[in-house]
N, C-alpha and C positions, 0 to 999 in steps of 0.2 A: 560705369553703365552706358558711359557713350557706345562703348563697343559692342555688348549687349543686340541693347539697342539697330544699333546698324546690323546686328543681322538678323532681326528677326524682318526689319525693311528690303535687307535687302529682293527678296525676290519680289517688293512692286516696282522697289527701283527699273527692273531687269524687265517688271511691265511696259513698268514705260518707258522706258529706253527702245524697249522694242516697240513699243507706239509710234513710237516715231520714227522708225527707218522704214526702206529701201526695204521689199519684200524680200531682193537676191541678200540681204546682209539681218537678217533677222537672227539667222543663226549662224552667225563668222566667227571663228577662231583663229584668231584672243581676243573674244569679252572685248568690241569699242562699246564704255559704257555711254557714252556718249556721241550721238550720229557725226555722218560726219557731213552727209546732207538730210534736214530734217526733212518731215515729211511731213508739214498741215492736215495733208489733204484728206488725212487715212481717219485724221478725227469726221470732219464731213462727210464723208463716204459713207459712215458708219450714220453718224447720227442724220444725214439729209437723205441715209439712201434710200432701197424696199424698204429695209424697216424701219419703224417710224422713233426711232426711237427718241425721241419727245411728245411722242404720246406717254411711251413706255415708262418711262419717269412717271410722265407728273399721276397717272397710271397711280408707281410706287411710291411714294409720296401723301398723295391721297391717302389710299389704303397706309399703311407706316404709321403715317401721324393723327391719324385719326382711331386706327385702334391704338397708340400710347396713351393719345388718350385716353380713352373710353379702358384703356386697361390699367391705369395707374390711378384712375377716380376708380375704378370697383370693386382695385387690390385696397389702395389705402382705407376705401371706409370700412370695407371688413376684416382690417388689419384693424383696425379704432373698434370697433364693434369685438373682438374676438379678445382686444388685452387690452380693454380702457373701461366696457358695459359689465359690469356680469347679473349676468340672467345662467335662470338655471339648466344644466347638463350645456355649460361653455365646452368648455374642457372634449366634453366625449364626442360635441357636434365637428370643434373642431379637429381633431386627430380620425374620424367620417371625412371628412374635406382631406383633411393631408396625405389618410388613404390612400385619396381617390390618384394623385402624384403618381403613384404604382402603376397604374396602368397606361402602356406604350401604348401613342396617339396613334400612329395602326389597328389596335383591335379595334377606338372605334370610328374609325372612320364609313362602312360600313353603314356601320347604324348610324351616324351622324349625314351621309351621300343620299338618301332617302327622310332620311326628316327633312332637309334642304329641298328636294325634291315636292315634299306635302309644302309648304311653307313661304314656296316659289322662290327660295333664294340662295337658287345656283345658278350659276350661273352672274353673278353681281357682285359688287362690291361690298355692297354690304351685307351682305353670309359672311363674307373673305371678314374684315374688321369685327362683324361681331363673332366668330370664330374663334377669338385670341383675344374679346374683350375681357374673360377671367383669368387669372394664374393661380392657380393655388402654389406656386416656385412666391411669384412674386408680392401675396400675400399671408405666405411664410413671413421671409427677407421684412416685410415692412412692421408686421406683427414684431418677431426682433428687436427694431425699435423700436416703437412706441410702447414697450413693455418696460426698455429703461427713463420714461420720464418720468417721473411723482407723481403721485398722484392728486399728491397737493394744488397743484397748476390746477388740476381737476375741478378738484375738496373750490377751491379758492370762488371758481368760474360760477360750479351751482351754487355759490353761496350768492351770487352777487343775480339768478336765476338770470346764469343761461342754458338753451337747451344742448345739446347731443353737436346741434348741427353750428351751432357759434362754436363753438369749446371744440369742437375738429379744425372748422374752420381761422375760426382765429385765434387758437390757442397750439393745440398739435402740427399741423400744418407747416409756421415759419418756425417751430425747432426742430422740423426734421426736411428744409427743401436738400441738407448734403443726402441722406436714404428717399427722399424720393426721385429727387434726380437721378440720384445710383438705377434706381430699377427702370426711371424712363430710358434712359444710357441702356441698356443691355433693352426693353424690349421693343426700342426701334431698332439695333444692332436686330435679333430674334426675329423681329416682323421682312425691315427689310430683303435680309438672306434667306427670307424665307424663298422655298421652292413649293414640299408636295400639294400643300395647301389651294396656291395656284394654279398647281396642274393638275386636282382632283377638284380644284369645285367653279374653276375656270373654262369657259369651252369658246368662245366669244374671239376674236384675235383683237377686237378696238380696245376691253379690260385686260387681255396679256401686261404682267408686269415685269421688270427688268431683267426679272433670273430667268421667267418664261423667255424673256427676250432672247436674254446672253443663248441661254440654250439651243433659236431655232437661228440664230447669227452664227452660233457655228457651223450645224451642219449645212447651210446653206453655202454658208463659203469658202465650204473646204477645206484649199490646207496651209488659208489665207493668212498664216503668222500675225502679218502684224497689224487685222484689220481688227482678229481674234480679242489681241490687248488690245486694241485701243474703245476694244467694249467693253473690257474689264475695266481696267480702268479706274471706264469713265459710272460703274456699275458700284468701284467700291473708294472711290472719291469722297460720297459723302458720309461715309462711314467714319471717313479718318478725319476728315471736319469738324464728327458731330462729338466726335469723341476727344481732337481734343483743344474743345474749346467744353464738354462738361471735367473731362481730364480731375480737374481741382475739386472737385460734386466728387466721382470717384473718388477719390483717395479719403477726402474728411471724411465720408463716410463711411468707408474701411476702418478706418481712423477710430470714428465712435463709435461703432459695432462692436471694437478690439477692444474697449474698455470704458461697458455694459457696466452702472453698479448697480 
């Protein structure tokens, strides 16, 4: 298992090594995994050079965190409604919602673009956040987890006079922390790596996210691969940190979903 994990980490290790080398040593053969001359100034040139990476980082953090919080909240509420609230046409409505997942995101870009222009959401972070505020896949995944909760808990809370919001907040959510955390981590990764959304719906440079910054930096830096690797490592590092912190919730969430009663 350790060997397999190391194999998957090899590209990142090479990127990290290349980002700390002089430009002439990036493609040296045989590969020197540990640089002989550490070039820490590669990161200072990336962060404090012509491209303000600090600003782009802040934009990505703001958009990603707010999108994750909103998407998790909306998807969890929708999943609770589809799994624990009985109303006429519930299953048919859920199938309609699920069917929208079959529509490619690229097929609705033009209508979304036109709608955003009319609503004055184009070229704003708010528009980018609302773009991913609802996830059909997130609703489906959380619904499957919520369905595993025995209705006895819900009925007992109703007998005590609890409303659906109280049941959701105080009964269901604490029991589903691993599932919600799993989706939150996935949503964070998807949003942080999103390139298409910012490319289409943002125009101002000061609103750009880290993914747009990497593309522009790669173009402006030409063949300075050590700087490109430094920028790429800076973009990937938050995802690795988030996964390391939340991996126990991911494993627990997958295990709980596999033993649904």
